[in-house]
C-alpha positions, -999 to 999 in steps of 0.1 A, spaced: -114 305 14 -93 337 18 -91 353 51 -113 382 57 -99 416 63 -126 422 88 -123 416 124 -150 401 147 -178 426 158 -184 403 189 -150 411 203 -155 437 232 -127 459 217 -144 460 183 -177 464 198 -168 495 217 -152 509 189 -181 507 166 -209 514 193 -193 530 221 -173 561 207 -182 597 199 -165 592 165 -190 566 155 -220 579 173 -240 579 139 -235 542 137 -250 536 172 -280 560 165 -288 543 133 -285 507 148 -307 518 177 -334 531 154 -332 501 131 -333 475 158 -360 493 179 -380 501 148 -382 538 157 -395 562 130 -404 598 126 -409 617 159 -398 587 179 -364 583 162 -333 588 183 -315 619 169 -286 623 194 -271 604 224 -246 610 252 -226 583 265 -226 574 302 -204 553 324 -215 516 318 -205 505 353 -238 496 371 -225 476 399 -186 475 408 -189 440 421 -206 425 391 -184 445 367 -154 429 383 -168 395 378 -179 399 341 -159 378 317 -174 384 282 -200 412 285 -195 444 268 -218 474 280 -226 506 262 -247 529 280 -262 562 268 -289 586 272 -309 600 245 -323 637 240 -356 627 257 -337 612 289 -343 576 280 -312 554 289 -303 523 268 -279 497 278 -265 477 249 -247 443 255 -227 418 236 -227 384 255 -205 358 241 -209 330 264 -238 320 283 -239 325 322 -265 314 346 -292 341 352 -282 364 323 -320 373 318 -321 383 356 -289 403 353 -305 422 323 -335 433 345 -311 441 373 -291 464 352 -322 481 338 -336 485 373 -303 499 386 -302 525 357 -338 533 366 -334 537 402 -300 557 399 -322 586 385 -340 591 417 -307 599 438 -314 635 436 -346 649 450 -365 618 447 -387 632 420 -402 599 409 -425 614 384 -396 626 366 -380 591 360 -373 582 323 -375 548 308 -348 523 304 -343 502 273 -320 470 275 -305 455 242 -287 422 242 -270 406 215 -262 369 225 -239 344 209 -259 316 224 -296 306 227 -312 323 256 -348 313 250 -349 277 236 -387 277 231 -387 308 210 -380 303 173 -375 340 164 -338 354 167 -353 388 178 -377 391 207 -391 424 223 -403 423 259 -425 449 275 -450 450 303 -487 445 295 -519 442 317 -527 405 317 -563 410 311 -565 440 288 -530 437 274 -529 476 278 -493 491 279 -497 511 311 -463 505 325 -440 519 296 -407 525 314 -389 491 307 -381 475 273 -359 445 266 -349 433 232 -329 401 228 -310 391 196 -299 355 196 -274 350 169 -275 312 167 -311 313 157 -302 335 126 -298 311 98 -293 331 66 -257 330 50 -240 350 23 -259 328 -2 -293 342 10 -311 373 2 -310 397 32 -344 411 33 -342 441 57 -320 464 76 -322 442 108 -312 412 90 -281 431 77 -273 440 113 -276 406 125 -255 392 96 -229 419 106 -226 406 141 -225 369 131 -205 369 100 -185 401 97 -150 384 103 -159 359 75 -170 385 48 -148 389 17 -146 420 -5 -166 402 -33 -196 397 -8 -195 430 8 -214 450 -17 -240 424 -20 -245 426 18 -246 463 24 -261 475 -7 -269 512 -5 -267 513 35 -239 538 40 -239 533 78 -236 495 76 -208 501 53 -191 523 78 -196 498 105 -177 472 83 -150 496 76 -144 501 114 -137 463 115 -112 466 87 -81 454 104 -58 475 82 -74 506 97 -62 494 132 -31 506 149 -7 480 163 -17 490 198 -54 486 189 -49 453 173 -30 441 205 -58 451 227 -83 433 203 -61 401 203 -60 404 242 -96 406 244 -101 376 222 -77 355 243 -97 365 274 -130 353 258 -113 322 244 -99 314 279 -132 317 293 -149 296 270 -122 270 272 -127 271 310 -164 264 307 -156 235 285 -132 221 310 -157 224 339 -183 206 317 -158 178 309 -149 176 346 -184 172 357 -191 143 334 -157 128 342 -166 129 381 -198 110 374 -183 84 351 -155 78 379 -181 71 403 -196 44 381 -228 64 376 -247 55 345 -266 85 332 -293 63 317 -307 60 352 -327 87 369 -304 87 400 -273 89 376 -287 119 358 -292 137 392 -259 130 402 -243 143 370 -265 174 372 -252 182 406 -217 178 395 -222 201 366 -239 227 387 -209 226 411 -187 231 381 -206 262 370 -223 249 339 -254 268 328 -289 249 335 -298 248 299 -267 229 289 -270 204 318 -307 199 307 -294 189 272 -267 166 287 -288 148 312 -323 151 297 -336 164 329 -362 193 329 -347 227 337 -371 232 366 -360 199 383 -322 210 379 -331 243 395 -344 225 426 -310 208 430 -295 242 435 -317 249 465 
């Protein structure tokens, strides 16, 4: 198969080029309205970009997260992240970032009644919620008894790319599916398939055009390649830690078939920084039991 002329939308440089610049603000606005299913008077019409740094310490430790933070004309802030590799506690970090953006509004005058909502959107290249079948899930706060939506200031949307199983051979039925396909397969898309995929969606076409490597300068492509190397190195590091944890268990003569063996291997993998869900798949131990080993 011929190589695609399109670069990978999951790359942090490419992602920021498309969704984090004034030049392509229209792409971001269309994407947000499509993903959040906003219509008529609720549609976002304009945005202003803010600094994505919520916490200097966490920001310095981030390996493969991309942030776009903006505020719309109503004052609502939205954080958009692309997460390539799973890290333990990602869903908690999502809530932390949202809370940080919310609380930062109260720094001047402490006018709590003026606080505006925060929307968090994450596109993950891994499965975050293994018990959910849907590739897109929206989370808000409801009253447990009446299911009334009284607390409206926080909203979380997660898109798990591995759960999206359609390929170029399948019909994309709606605009959300076209966006998900874009994130997952843009760098595998050839010219012949492009028109079939985008149809009459001009903005999707513009997003693909931004990934056309022939529109990138030498310096921009160098930055893209460096970002790709950082991500590849990080993923390779995770793989090495995984293998190291298993090897330690084997060297100690521990049989993973026994309960004690599973626990020992789980402890080694935790020390190596392997995410809990992956440890659960390797050892067969429940995630809640693995979490207890951290305590």
